[in-house]
N, C-alpha and C positions, 0 to 999 in steps of 0.2 A: 421783491415786494409783492404781497399777496393781493388777489382780487377780492371784491366784496359783492354780495347780492343782498338786496333789501326789498322788503315789501312796503309799498307806499299806499296807505289806505285812503280811500275816498271818505268824504264827510257829508253829512246832511245837517241842515239847520232845523232844530226843534222850535226855535224862536228867533225872529228877526224883526227888530224895531228900529226904524229910522227916526232919530231924535232931532237932528238938525245939520246945518252946515258947519264945517271946520275951516279955520284959516288956511289950511293947506290945500283946500279944494275938494277934499274927500267929505264923506258924510260921517257924522257922529252916530255910532251904532250901539245897540245892545243886543247881543245874540246868545243863544245857547246852542253849542255845536256838539256833534256826536260823530265819532268814527264808526265806519261800517266795514264789514269783512271784505267787500269788493276792493281789490288792490291791484295796482300795476307792479310788475317786477322790474327793479332797476339793478343792472349789473355794471359794476365799475371795474374796468380792466386797465392796469397801469400801462403806460406807453413809455418807451425809451426816449422819445423825443419830447419836446415841450409844446405839445398840441392838446387842444380839447376837441374831441369829436363826439357827435351825437348820432346814433342810429335808432330807428324805431320801426316796428313792424306794422304801424298804422299809417296809411298814405296821407292823412290829414295833419299829422304831427310834423312840424318843421324840424329840420336838423341843423339849422343855422343859429346865429346869435340871438334870434328872436325867441328861441325855446327857453323857457324858464329854467330847465335843468342845465342848459349851457350857461345861462347867466349866473346860476348859483356857483358853478365851478369857476367861472371867470371872476366872480366876487372874491372867492377864497384865494385865487391866484394873485390878485392885486392886494388883498389884505395881508397875505402871508407869503411874500415873494421869496423869502429864503427857503421855506418849506417846498414851494413849487420848484425852485431851482434844484433842491436836493433830491426830491422824489420824482420829478418829471411830470409828464402829462397824463391824461386819462381818456379812455373811451367810455362813453356812457351809452349803454344799450338799454332801450326802453321796450318792454313787452307789455302792450296795452291790454288791460281788462276793463278799466274804467272808461265808459263811453266818452267820446270827445265832445266838448261844448255842451256839457250836461248840467252845469251848475253843481258839480260834485267835487270841485277843487282838484281835478286830476293833475293839471299842470303844477299847481302849488304843492301837491303831494310828491310829485317827481322831484321838484326843486328841494323839498325838505329832505328827501332820501339822499340826494347828492350831497347836501351839507353834512348830514350825519355820516355818510360813507367816506367822504374825503377827510373828514375829521379823523377817522380811523386810519385811512390809508396814508395820510401825511403826518400821522402821529401828532396832531395839534393839541389834543387833550383839552378841548374846549368844554366848559359846562353847558348844560342844555340851555340855560338862560342866555348865554352869549350866542349860541347858535340861533336862538329865536330872535335876538336883536339883529343879527346879520340877515336872517330871513325876512324880517320886517322891511328891510331896505328894498326888497324885490317884490313883495306882495303881502297883502294884509292877512291872507289865509295861511301863509307859510308857518308862522309861529305855532298856530294850533296844530297844523299837520305834523310838525316835528314831535309834539308830545302826544296828541290824540286823546282818545278816551271821551270823557264828557266834561265840558267846560263852558263857563261864561266868557264871552269875548266882548270887550268894550273898546273905546276909542274908535279907530277905523277898522277894528277887528283884531288888532295886534296885541292887545293887553289881555292876557289869559289868566283866568282864575279857575283852577280845577274843581270839579264836583265829583261826588261818588260815582263810580262807574256804573253804567247801565249795560249789562251784557246778558240779561236773561230774556231778551225779546229778539224776535226776528224781524226782518224788514223786506218788503217788496219794493223794488225800484223799477220804474217804467218810464220810457222816453220814446217819442217818435224820432227815429234815428236820423232822418233827414232834416229835422227841425233844430235850428240853432237860435239862441237868444243872446244878444249882446248885453253883458253885465253893465258896461258904462251907459248904454242906451236906456236900460231899465231904470237905473238910478237917475239919469237925466230926465226921463219921463215922469218919475216920481217927484223930482224937484219942481218941474213945470206945473204939475197938478196940485201938489200938496205943500208947497213951501210956506204957505200961510200958517201951517200948523207947526212949523219948526220952532224949537226952543233956542233962544239966543242967550239967555242968562246962564253963565257958567255954573252958578249955584244950583239952578234948576236942572242942568244937565247932570250934575252930580247926584241930585235927588232921583232922577230917572234911573241912573245906574244902580243906586241903592235899592230902588223899588224892584228891579229885576233880581238882584242878589237875595232879597228877602221875600220875593213874591211867591205866588202859589205854584208856579211851575217848578222852581227850585225846591220848594217844600215837597212836592210830589216826587221829584227825583231823589231827595233825601230819604223818602219813605219807600222808594222803589215801587210806587203806585203807577203801573203802566197804563191802566185805564184812565186815571186822572191826567197823566201826561198826554195821552191821546186827545183828550178833550181840550187841553190848553195849548195845543200847537198853534203858532201864530206866525205869519209872514206878511209884513207890510207890502212887499213887492208883488204879492198876488193882486193888489188893487190896480196895478198898471199892466202887468203881464197877461193876466187872464183875459181882459177885454181885447187885447191885441192878438192873442193866440187862443181862440175858443177851443181848439183841440186839446189844449192843456187842461182847461176847465172841465171838459167832458171826461178826460182821463181821471182827474181827481174825483169827480162825482161818481164815476163808475167804480172806483176803488172804495169810496165810502159806502156804496150800496152793498158791498161784500162784507161789511161789519168788522173791520179791523178795529184796533184801539183808536185809530185816527189816521187821517191821510192829509197830505199837504204838498204843495210845490216846495222844492228845496232851493234855497238861495234865489237867484234870478231865473231859475228854470233852465230848460223846460222839463227836467226830471221831476216826477211826482213820486212820493214814497208813501207806503202804508205800514204802520206798526202792527205786528201780529204777535200773538201770545206764544206761538211755537213755530218750528219749521214746517210742521204738518199743515197748520193753518196758512202759512205763507205760501206753500206750494199749492194749496187749494185756491187761494186768491189768484195766484199766477195763472192757473188753468182756467178759472172762471173768467178772469179779465180777458185773456186771450180769446176765449169763446165768444164773449159778449161784444168785443170791439172788432174782432176778426180783421185786423189791419196788418198786412205784411211789413209795413214800415215800423211797427211797434216792437221795440225791444223790451224784454221783461227779465229782471234778475232777482233771485232770491238770495239773501245773505243774512248775516246777523250783526247786531251791535257789538262792537269790540272795544276793549279798554285801552288800546294803544294806537299810535299813529304810525311812525316808521318802525319797522321791525327788521332786525338782522336775520337773514336766512342762513342757517349753518351750511 
């Protein structure tokens, strides 16, 4: 049985609106998500015994059952026991490029790659929609990370509607490497401060979803108007994260002064991204940003928007 290597791409949010509470305890969301070229490498090696093992070259990534990649393999093991019995276990080797705790869905991307890779290794023949349904049991970002590209995500983030790919722009990602922001705590803080704005009527929730589908950002994406996309970036979580972490706000404002198409915190942070018209401009922003902030704790990456999520590496 052969081994598989896969690229697990990070994602950024071009739009994140918190609509209200859901009966399952999550938030009802409307988002526009975008894959970027920064990617972890996931290598799946078959084992003769019936074990699941995880190794990673980053000390902050757990190798036990708490790792989403492990949980993805475990989910397939129990969903398809005959295939597991026939083909045996797997060693999951994670080579990190996506910064940890960055709001870039690194863990979700790793889990997505494991689902795609084990589908091939165990010859399950699952359609992408079924892999996404399985992924949604583990995390809201995983269905998007499987398909990637550019998409609207609604529900708690697991309902994916593809959009025309944006791959003609570059992006600068920056994060204070020692800074971590808890996603559950960010959403909890938003609920505590803004719950009076939540929509309760299911019909109105549907209207808000429709507004995003037919709204100006999606129109700009359809036109490939990157300048307009930059002006329409929106993230509700900035309202609670930026006051708590002023260094994230300073980072965003420093990026905006360098005249990209736009800049914003991604997801629950603390990563901030800037959209640039070319790799040359992105590299210029990286250099200028490093010079202006002069912070040894600041990590800066230049990459591109990409049209895919998980990719098989030959």
